[in-house]
ZASEPA-746930 format. One record per residue: residue number from 1; x, y, z of N, C-alpha, C in turn; residue in one letter. Coordinates in pm, 1 decimal, decimal comma. Example, Ala and Ser with C-alpha at 12.3 -4.5 7.8 and 13.67 -1.06 7.14 Angstrom:
# ZASEPA-746930
  resi      n_xx      n_yy      n_zz     ca_xx     ca_yy     ca_zz      c_xx      c_yy      c_zz  resn
     1    1319,0    -569,0     780,0    1230,0    -450,0     780,0    1320,0    -330,0     780,0     a
     2    1285,0    -225,0     708,0    1367,0    -106,0     714,0    1290,0       3,0     787,0     s
END
This chain:
# ZASEPA-746930
  resi      n_xx      n_yy      n_zz     ca_xx     ca_yy     ca_zz      c_xx      c_yy      c_zz  resn
     1   10890,7   10177,8   10050,5   10795,8   10161,6    9942,8   10857,7   10076,8    9832,7     m
     2   10775,8    9991,8    9770,5   10825,4    9906,3    9664,6   10849,2    9987,4    9536,7     s
     3   10929,2    9929,8    9449,1   10961,1    9996,4    9322,7   10839,1    9995,8    9230,7     k
     4   10816,2   10106,7    9164,8   10707,5   10120,2    9067,2   10749,3   10045,5    8941,5     f
     5   10680,1    9936,4    8911,2   10709,3    9857,4    8792,0   10595,4    9880,8    8692,7     i
     6   10622,9    9949,8    8582,3   10517,0    9984,2    8488,1   10437,8    9862,3    8440,8     p
     7   10305,2    9878,8    8434,9   10212,8    9779,8    8381,2   10205,0    9652,2    8465,3     y
     8   10248,7    9658,6    8591,3   10249,7    9538,6    8674,6   10117,5    9516,1    8747,9     k
     9   10050,5    9623,6    8788,3    9929,1    9607,3    8868,1    9837,4    9727,5    8850,3     n
    10    9727,7    9724,2    8920,2    9627,8    9831,6    8912,6    9627,7    9916,1    9039,6     e
    11    9736,4    9915,0    9115,0    9731,5    9981,8    9245,4    9844,4   10080,3    9274,0     s
    12    9958,0   10068,8    9209,6   10069,6   10158,3    9240,9   10042,1   10300,3    9194,6     d
    13   10075,5   10395,7    9279,4   10062,5   10538,6    9247,5   10189,6   10607,5    9293,8     v
    14   10246,7   10689,4    9207,2   10362,9   10772,2    9241,4   10322,0   10918,4    9238,7     l
    15   10391,6   10997,9    9317,2   10372,8   11142,2    9313,9   10509,9   11205,7    9289,8     h
    16   10519,3   11285,3    9185,4   10640,9   11360,6    9155,4   10598,0   11504,9    9137,4     v
    17   10639,3   11591,2    9227,6   10592,4   11728,6    9224,5   10440,7   11727,2    9231,4     g
    18   10374,7   11795,5    9140,9   10229,5   11796,5    9135,8   10170,9   11690,5    9044,6     g
    19   10253,3   11596,1    8997,9   10205,3   11489,7    8909,9   10163,2   11367,5    8990,5     l
    20   10059,2   11303,7    8944,1   10018,5   11174,0    8996,3   10035,2   11074,0    8883,3     t
    21   10110,9   10966,8    8909,5   10136,6   10864,6    8808,9   10070,8   10736,6    8859,2     i
    22    9971,5   10690,8    8783,8    9895,1   10572,5    8823,1    9930,9   10454,4    8734,1     e
    23    9958,6   10341,8    8796,9    9991,4   10220,0    8725,0    9863,8   10147,7    8686,2     n
    24    9862,2   10090,9    8569,3    9754,1   10005,2    8522,3    9818,3    9886,7    8450,0     r
    25    9739,9    9786,5    8422,0    9794,5    9671,4    8350,7    9822,2    9702,2    8203,8     l
    26    9747,0    9798,4    8147,6    9762,4    9827,8    8004,5    9795,2    9973,1    7975,5     d
    27    9814,3   10054,3    8078,0    9847,1   10196,3    8055,8    9903,4   10257,5    8183,2     r
    28    9975,6   10365,9    8166,9   10023,1   10448,8    8278,1    9950,8   10581,9    8261,8     i
    29    9885,3   10627,0    8366,8    9812,8   10753,3    8360,6    9890,4   10858,4    8439,0     t
    30    9922,4   10970,0    8373,0    9993,9   11080,4    8436,6    9902,6   11201,7    8433,8     i
    31    9875,1   11257,2    8550,7    9789,5   11375,3    8557,2    9850,3   11477,0    8653,5     s
    32    9809,5   11601,4    8636,5    9860,2   11708,1    8722,6    9954,8   11798,5    8647,6     g
    33   10031,1   11874,8    8722,6   10131,8   11961,6    8661,3   10254,1   11966,7    8749,9     d
    34   10361,1   12011,5    8691,8   10488,8   12018,2    8764,1   10570,3   12133,0    8707,5     i
    35   10642,7   12199,3    8794,2   10741,8   12298,5    8752,5   10878,2   12237,4    8777,7     d
    36   10955,3   12218,9    8672,0   11091,9   12169,6    8687,0   11182,4   12291,0    8703,5     l
    37   11194,4   12332,4    8827,3   11268,4   12453,7    8860,9   11418,8   12433,6    8848,9     t
    38   11490,4   12540,7    8826,3   11635,6   12536,0    8810,4   11701,8   12537,5    8947,6     a
    39   11673,9   12433,4    9025,3   11734,3   12418,1    9157,3   11743,3   12268,1    9187,5     d
    40   11789,5   12232,6    9307,0   11807,5   12091,4    9341,0   11675,1   12015,9    9343,6     k
    41   11569,4   12080,9    9387,8   11437,9   12015,5    9389,4   11390,8   11987,3    9247,5     a
    42   11409,6   12082,3    9156,9   11372,5   12062,2    9017,3   11453,3   11950,7    8953,3     g
    43   11581,4   11945,8    8985,0   11666,9   11839,1    8933,4   11619,4   11703,5    8983,7     l
    44   11586,2   11692,9    9111,5   11538,9   11565,7    9168,2   11409,7   11521,1    9099,8     a
    45   11316,8   11614,0    9077,4   11192,2   11580,2    9008,2   11219,1   11536,5    8864,6     d
    46   11307,1   11607,1    8795,1   11340,3   11572,4    8656,8   11405,4   11434,2    8649,7     a
    47   11492,7   11404,9    8744,2   11556,6   11273,5    8746,0   11455,6   11163,1    8774,1     q
    48   11360,8   11186,7    8865,1   11257,2   11087,6    8895,0   11172,2   11061,0    8771,4     a
    49   11134,3   11166,4    8700,1   11056,1   11149,8    8577,3   11136,5   11077,3    8469,3     l
    50   11262,3   11110,0    8458,4   11348,3   11045,7    8359,7   11359,1   10896,0    8386,4     s
    51   11378,6   10858,3    8512,3   11387,0   10715,7    8547,9   11254,7   10645,0    8517,1     r
    52   11144,9   10708,3    8555,3   11013,4   10649,7    8530,6   10991,2   10626,6    8381,3     l
    53   11015,3   10729,9    8300,2   10993,2   10717,1    8155,6   11088,3   10616,6    8092,0     l
    54   11211,6   10607,6    8140,9   11305,3   10506,4    8089,0   11253,4   10366,1    8118,7     a
    55   11196,2   10344,9    8238,3   11138,8   10214,4    8273,2   11017,8   10183,1    8185,0     d
    56   10932,9   10282,5    8159,7   10815,4   10263,7    8074,9   10858,1   10227,8    7932,9     v
    57   10952,9   10302,1    7877,5   11000,3   10275,4    7741,0   11062,2   10136,4    7732,0     v
    58   11143,4   10097,6    7829,2   11206,4    9965,1    7827,3   11101,1    9855,0    7830,6     a
    59   10999,5    9872,2    7915,1   10892,9    9772,2    7923,7   10817,6    9762,0    7791,4     k
    60   10785,3    9875,0    7730,1   10713,0    9874,1    7602,9   10796,8    9814,0    7490,2     l
    61   10924,4    9847,8    7486,3   11011,2    9796,2    7380,1   11029,8    9644,8    7389,7     e
    62   11010,6    9587,6    7508,4   11031,0    9444,3    7528,2   10907,8    9361,4    7491,4     a
    63   10802,3    9426,7    7443,4   10677,3    9358,3    7413,1   10641,1    9371,0    7265,4     q
    64   10553,9    9281,2    7221,5   10489,2    9297,2    7092,8   10362,3    9376,4    7119,8     t
    65   10351,0    9492,8    7060,4   10241,5    9584,1    7091,8   10139,0    9592,2    6978,8     l
    66   10010,8    9609,8    7015,6    9910,5    9635,8    6912,4    9929,6    9777,5    6858,7     p
    67    9866,0    9807,5    6746,9    9874,1    9942,9    6691,9    9814,3   10045,0    6787,7     d
    68    9703,0   10009,4    6851,4    9638,0   10102,5    6944,5    9543,9   10023,7    7035,3     q
    69    9540,9   10060,9    7162,9    9446,4   10001,0    7257,1    9311,3   10071,5    7247,5     l
    70    9204,2   10000,3    7278,2    9074,9   10069,0    7288,4    9075,1   10155,7    7414,5     p
    71    8989,0   10257,0    7420,1    8983,0   10338,3    7541,5    8939,0   10252,8    7659,9     p
    72    8975,0   10291,2    7781,6    8934,4   10212,6    7897,2    8781,8   10208,5    7909,2     p
    73    8731,6   10095,4    7954,0    8586,3   10079,0    7970,4    8539,0   10157,8    8091,7     a
    74    8424,2   10221,1    8077,8    8359,4   10289,9    8189,2    8250,0   10198,6    8242,7     n
    75    8254,0   10174,8    8373,2    8156,1   10088,6    8436,0    8079,8   10171,4    8538,4     v
    76    7946,8   10166,6    8530,7    7863,1   10236,7    8626,7    7821,2   10138,2    8734,8     t
    77    7839,1   10177,8    8858,7    7799,4   10093,0    8971,2    7694,6   10164,4    9053,5     v
    78    7617,8   10087,4    9127,1    7514,4   10145,4    9213,2    7580,1   10226,3    9325,3     a
    79    7518,8   10336,8    9362,6    7569,1   10420,5    9470,2    7546,1   10347,3    9602,8     n
    80    7653,1   10312,9    9674,0    7637,7   10238,4    9799,4    7580,7   10325,6    9911,8     p
    81    7574,4   10455,4    9892,8    7526,7   10546,6    9997,8    7381,8   10589,1    9976,1     f
    82    7321,8   10542,3    9867,3    7182,8   10583,2    9839,0    7083,6   10492,9    9907,4     a
END
């Protein structure tokens, strides 16, 4: 699998524990829940999250950012099954 590069595309998805991390061009969406247990599995999940967040912070710090983005646009499409 290729490396997750924050804000690079609209298709990359990572799974860490019960979390789903979705890449977007202007945002990273994290949903779900996770237990960072005091064992090797918990450590591996914590390290994966730490690496991900370090990459996100580095990418953001390297840019000139607006004060705030508008919320994502909602687009309604026709039901292809109707």
